[in-house]
N, C-alpha and C positions, 0 to 999 in steps of 0.2 A: 455327401452330407456329413456334417460333424456328428460324432457319436452321441451328443446330447440333444440334438434336434430330433424329436420323436413325432412321427405322423400319427395323429389321433383321429383320422377320418372315419375309421371303423367304430369309434365311440360316439361321435357327434350325432345328436338326435336320438340316442338310444339309452336313456337313463337306466341305471342299474347294471349296464354292461361293463365288464372288467377285463383287464389284460395285465398279465404279469410281465415285468421287464427286469432283466438282469444284464448288467454290462459293467465294463471297466475301461478306464482310459485316463489320460492326463488332462489336467486343467491348468492353464497358465495363470501366473500371478496370484496364487493363493498364499498371501503373506500378510503379517501384521506384527509390528513391534519385534519381539524376540522369537517369532516362530513362522514357519512356512510349511507348505507341502511341496516338495520338490517335484518338478515335472517328470522326473524319472520314477517317482513313486506313484503307481496308479491309484485312482480313487475308484472304489467298487460301489455299485448300487444294486439294490434289490428292492423293486417297487411294484406296487399294484396301482394301476391307473383305472379309475372308475368314472364312468360317465354320469353326470348329474344334470339337472334341469338347466342350470346357469353356467356350466363349465365342466372341467375334468378335475377330480380329486386325485391327489398323488400322496400315497402313504407307503412307508417302508423305512429302509435304513441305508445309510452310507457309511463306509469305513475306509480307513487308510492309515497313513503314518505321518505324524508331525515331525519335523526337524526343528529342534528348539535350542536356544542358548540359555543357560542357567542365568537367572537375573542376579545371582550373588557372585558367581566366579566366571561366568561367560563360557564355560565348557559346553561344547556341542553334544547333543544326545538326541536319540529318537524315542518317540512315544506313540503307540498305537492309539487311534481314536475310533469311536463308533457313535453314530448319531441317529436318532429317531427322527423321521420326517413325516409331516402331515400338513400339506399345503394344498391350496386351491388355485387352479388356472381358470380364469373367467373368460367367457366369450365376449363380453362387453368391456372395452378398455376403461370406461368410467367406473364400472363396478370393481374392476381389479384395483384401481387406484383407491377407491373408497374403502375397500375391505383389506387393504395391504396384502393383496394377493398378486398373482402373476397373470399374464394374458395369453390366451390361445390366439395365435396369428396364422391365418391361412390353414386352419386345421392342423397346426403344428404347435407343440409346446417345446420351448427352449428350457431345458433343465439347468443350464449353466448358472443363470442368476440365482435360482433357488439354492443350488449347491454351494455357490460362492458365498451367499449370505449365511447359510448354516455353518459352513466350515470355518470361515474367517471369524465369525462371532464366537466360535468355540476354541480358537487358539488361545492357550493360556496367556494372560496378561503379564504375570510374574512367574514364569516357570522356574522350578527348582529341581535340579537333577537328583538331589538327596536332601532330606530334611535336616541332616546333620552338616550340610555344607557350611563352611566357615567364611566363604567369600574371598574377597581380595583385600589386601592391606591398603588403607586409605593414604598411607604415606608413600610407600614404594611400589605398590601394585602387585606384590608377590601373592601367589595363590596360597592362602592360609591352610588349604587342605593338604598341601605338599610340604610346606616349610613353615617355620616359625621365625619370622624376621625380627621379632621382639619390639616392633614399633607400637604394639598395643599395650605394652607395659608402661607404667608411669615413669617418666624420665626422672632421673636422680639429679637434683641440684647439688653440684659439688660443694657449694658453700655449706650445706647442711649435712653432708655425708658423715662427718665425725660424730654428730649427734645421733645419727641413725645407729651407729655402732654402739653407743652408750645404751640406747633403748633395748637393743637386741641382747645385751649382757645382763639385763635385770631378770631376777627369777620370776 
């Protein structure tokens, strides 16, 4: 059985009963735009599963490491993440759909869709490795954090260059 399929038969029909769950493992396909969670980087979870009248509540946290590409210069870097989780898994499929929750199937909860939703929605849309990142040159593609290609400067029109010298000589 996959590490994210959790048997909750001990909680079904016993409202108020809780169980603590701690686990870690990989989840395939956690990516969006300029970020991802590598399969080699485990996702850690620490959850409390609580039986309720209409399902099983899941509360706790998930953490791991994003692999991101800077939206300005495309340098790759890692960044830790931590997420608070508070979701409901319903016994009735229609209730799960109406309440934007998840479903308990055969006294088992599949935590993968919940974790996938939470993690992918929290991958930064425009990650920046450093606020002072200067990005890439729009003309030649050079990394402006490493070199100054001078394409950002105003081009000098050689027809007006002699006049520029005259202006520079004035007091």
